[in-house]
Every structure is written in structure tokens, then in C-alpha cells.
C-alpha positions in Angstrom: -23.3 -14.6 1.6 -24.1 -11.3 -0.1 -25.2 -8.4 2.1 -28.2 -6.4 1.0 -28.7 -4.2 4.0 -28.3 -3.6 7.7 -30.2 -2.4 10.7 -27.9 0.4 11.7 -29.3 3.9 11.2 -26.9 6.8 11.1 -27.1 9.9 13.3 -25.8 12.4 10.7 -26.0 13.0 7.0 -23.1 11.0 5.4 -22.1 13.4 2.7 -18.7 11.9 1.7 -20.1 8.3 1.3 -22.6 9.7 -1.2 -19.9 11.6 -3.0 -17.8 8.4 -3.2 -20.7 6.4 -4.6 -21.5 9.1 -7.1 -17.9 9.6 -8.2 -17.4 5.8 -8.8 -20.6 5.6 -10.9 -19.7 8.8 -12.8 -16.2 7.5 -13.7 -17.6 4.2 -14.8 -20.1 5.9 -17.1 -17.0 7.8 -18.5 -15.3 4.4 -19.0 -18.3 3.1 -21.0 -18.1 6.2 -23.2 -14.5 5.4 -24.2 -15.4 2.3 -26.3 -12.3 0.9 -27.9 -10.1 3.3 -26.1 -11.0 1.8 -22.7 -8.1 -0.7 -22.6 -5.6 2.1 -23.3 -7.2 4.3 -20.6 -7.0 1.5 -18.0 -3.4 0.7 -19.0 -2.5 4.3 -18.5 -4.1 4.7 -15.1 -4.0 1.3 -13.5 -1.3 0.8 -10.9 1.5 -1.6 -11.9 3.4 -3.4 -9.2 6.9 -2.8 -10.5 6.3 1.0 -10.3 5.4 0.6 -6.6 8.3 -1.7 -5.9 10.7 0.8 -7.6 9.4 3.5 -5.3 9.8 1.4 -2.3 13.3 0.7 -3.4 14.2 4.4 -3.3 13.5 5.5 -6.8 11.6 8.7 -5.8 11.0 9.6 -9.4 8.0 7.1 -9.3 6.4 9.0 -6.3 4.2 11.2 -8.3 3.2 8.5 -10.8 2.4 5.9 -8.1 0.4 8.4 -6.0 -1.6 9.7 -9.0 -2.3 6.3 -10.4 -3.3 4.9 -7.0 -5.8 7.7 -6.5 -7.3 7.5 -10.0 -7.4 3.7 -10.0 -9.6 3.7 -6.9 -12.4 5.0 -9.0 -12.0 2.6 -12.0 -13.8 -0.7 -12.5 -13.5 -3.5 -14.9 -17.2 -4.2 -15.5 -20.7 -4.0 -14.2 -20.4 -6.7 -11.6 -17.2 -5.2 -10.3 -18.9 -1.8 -9.9 -22.2 -3.1 -8.5 -20.7 -5.3 -5.8 -18.2 -2.6 -4.7 -21.0 0.0 -4.5 -23.3 -2.3 -2.7 -20.7 -2.9 0.1 -19.9 0.8 0.2 -23.6 1.7 0.5 -24.3 -0.7 3.3 -21.2 -0.3 5.4 -19.7 3.1 4.6 -22.4 5.3 5.9 -22.0 4.0 9.5 -18.2 4.3 9.4 -18.4 7.9 8.2 -21.0 8.6 10.9 -18.5 7.6 13.6 -15.3 9.1 12.0 -16.8 12.3 10.7 -16.8 13.3 7.0 -13.3 14.6 6.4 -11.6 12.0 8.5 -13.6 9.3 6.7 -12.4 10.5 3.3 -8.8 10.4 4.5 -9.3 7.0 6.0 -10.8 5.7 2.7 -7.9 7.0 0.7 -5.3 5.7 3.1 -6.9 2.2 3.1 -6.8 2.3 -0.7 -3.1 3.2 -0.7 -2.5 0.3 1.7 -4.2 -2.0 -0.7 -2.0 -0.9 -3.5 1.1 -1.5 -1.4 -0.1 -5.0 -0.4 -0.9 -6.0 -4.0 2.5 -4.8 -5.2 4.3 -6.8 -2.5 2.2 -9.9 -3.3 2.9 -9.6 -7.1 6.0 -7.5 -7.4 6.8 -8.4 -11.0 3.3 -8.3 -12.4 2.8 -5.7 -15.2 -1.0 -6.1 -15.1 -2.7 -2.7 -14.2 -4.7 -3.0 -11.0 -7.9 -1.0 -10.7 -11.0 -0.8 -8.4 -12.3 0.6 -5.2 -12.2 -2.9 -3.5 -9.1 -2.2 -1.5 -10.5 1.0 0.1 -13.9 -0.6 0.7 -12.1 -3.5 2.4 -10.8 -1.0 4.8 -14.3 0.3 5.4 -15.4 -3.3 6.2 -12.6 -3.6 8.7 -13.7 -0.4 10.4 -17.3 -1.6 10.5 -16.2 -4.9 12.1 -14.4 -3.0 14.9 -17.2 -0.4 15.4 -20.4 -2.4 15.0 -19.6 -6.1 15.3 -23.0 -7.1 16.6 -25.1 -5.1 14.1 -27.6 -7.1 12.1 -26.8 -7.5 8.4 -29.4 -8.8 6.0 -27.9 -11.3 3.6 -28.8 -13.7 0.8 -27.1 -16.8 -0.6 -26.1 -16.6 -4.3 -27.8 -20.0 -5.0 -30.7 -20.4 -7.4 -34.0 -20.3 -5.6 -32.4 -19.7 -2.2 -31.3 -16.2 -3.2 -35.0 -15.2 -3.0 -34.9 -15.6 0.7 -33.0 -13.2 3.0 -31.8 -13.7 6.6 -30.0 -11.8 9.3 -26.5 -12.5 10.5 -24.2 -10.5 12.9 -21.8 -8.2 11.1 -18.7 -9.9 12.6 -19.7 -13.2 11.0 -20.5 -11.7 7.6 -17.3 -9.8 7.4 -15.0 -12.5 8.8 -16.4 -15.0 6.3 -15.7 -12.5 3.5 -12.2 -11.9 4.8 -11.5 -15.6 5.0 -12.3 -15.9 1.4 -9.9 -13.1 0.5 -7.1 -14.8 2.4 -7.7 -18.1 0.7 -7.7 -16.5 -2.8 -4.6 -14.4 -1.9 -2.8 -17.6 -1.1 -4.0 -19.2 -4.4 -2.5 -16.2 -6.2 0.9 -17.4 -4.9 0.5 -21.0 -6.0 -0.2 -23.0 -9.1 -3.9 -22.3 -8.5 -3.4 -18.6 -9.4 -5.6 -19.0 -12.4 -8.6 -19.7 -10.1 -8.5 -16.1 -8.8 -9.9 -14.9 -12.1 -7.7 -11.8 -12.3 -9.0 -10.3 -9.1 -6.5 -8.5 -6.9 -7.2 -10.3 -3.7 -4.0 -9.1 -2.2 -5.3 -5.6 -2.4 -8.5 -6.7 -0.5 -6.4 -8.2 2.3 -4.1 -5.2 2.4 -6.9 -2.7 2.5 -8.6 -4.7 5.3 -5.5 -4.9 7.4 -4.8 -1.2 6.8 -8.4 -0.5 7.8 -8.0 -2.4 11.1 -5.0 -0.4 12.0 -6.3 3.0 10.9 -9.6 2.5 12.7 -7.7 2.5 16.0 -6.7 6.1 15.3 -9.8 7.4 13.5 -12.7 6.1 15.6 -14.5 8.2 18.1 -16.1 7.1 21.4 -19.3 5.3 20.6 -22.6 6.8 21.7 -25.2 4.4 22.9 -25.8 2.1 19.9 -28.8 2.8 17.6 -28.4 -0.4 15.7 -30.4 -3.5 16.3 -28.0 -6.1 17.6 -28.2 -9.5 16.2 -29.9 -12.0 18.4 -30.5 -15.7 17.9 -34.0 -16.7 18.6 -35.0 -20.3 19.4 -38.5 -21.7 18.9 -40.0 -24.1 21.4 
């Protein structure tokens, strides 16, 4: 299932979520302008697991490198689909999370979830020299927060199947997000087995790590909920 919207209006203007959307798109436009230099740029700013593992092992000389690369890499994407799907999820789910947390706490939450994703991917693939990029880890944390804050909100979705994708339907947020997370867990396991080639170069470990970090961080960042404005999912039966 691919989400295309939700019935969950915000109470406040979500400034930071718009800034994050704009920053990711702007950086991607810059990537496109690099042409043949793009691979070199990603190689320089993508996070490499051995650097993170070295830092965890006590080599503090890697602290600045890992922190800077982790921050920059959160705004880099490997192609149009990578960007589009990340921004779609951030657009749908991020505004409501910011609405609850507040703008500055939301930005801190987003970055911390992204750092958690970097750590998880490094622990999953400690010897990989492939640079990891993308906002997926941080956005996974946003999904986790949405799951805890608005589990019964209605999410409009489509199925990525020819003909059927023309028809949308509503599902509860908890179902949408848990199905998504289950897929990330399965692919993370595949990355550890002989089926690793099936993961297509996607850092699923970062998705899982960002999600788990988001679950934990939400317990500290969330504010008491006001009466819900969202339309809760309800199953209707015809007779």
C-alpha cells in the first residue's frame, strides 16, 4: 500500500516540515546539477559504516566526520523515486507530528531519529564501504511517532498494481504503518542472508533503526493530546 493522504488536519502552521521538504528538494536539484561529479559528491558525504563503528570503538577522531556526514546525508537522495516517496511520506505524516511536538522539538526529533538510523545501519553492515544516503531513516522515525500519536487516523492509500492503483481506499494508520514496518524488518533480515541482493541497495537497517528510535523518542517529545480533530477509521458494513 502507498499512502496518498490522511484525514488529520493540523491545529498550527507546520513551519519545520515545510522547511524539511523544501531543503530535501533543493539539495536534490543541486545533485542533478553536478552531472558526472555526483558520484564523487555522494562518495564524499555519504555515511560509511566503518567510520561509525570506529567512532563507537572509541576513536573520537571520527566524531566530527560522522556527525557532519550523518547530517548532510539525511538530505541526499539517489534518484527521483527515492526522493518522491520520501517526500510523500514526510508530507502526509510529518505535519501532524510537528503539530503535537512543536516546531523546534520536531526538528530535534527528526535529526535524532536520523542519527539513530545511521547507527542501526552501521551495526547491521559494519564492514560495508558503500556510502549511505537519504532521509528515509529520519522519516521512519516520523512514522513511528505518527503510529503512537494517531493510530486510528484514516489514511488514504492505493495499491501499486496496474488498474487497481486508480482506486483509493482508507485504512487505519496503525495498519498502514505496521505493514510498512513489517516489510522493512523482512528486508533487513534479507540483508544479512544470501538474499541480500534482493534488497536492491536500500538501507533497510536504517529504516528499522529510525523507526525504533522514533518510538523511543516519541515517549519524551509528545505532548498531551487535545481532543482529536482527525477522522478515525471506521469499518462500515452494508446490509
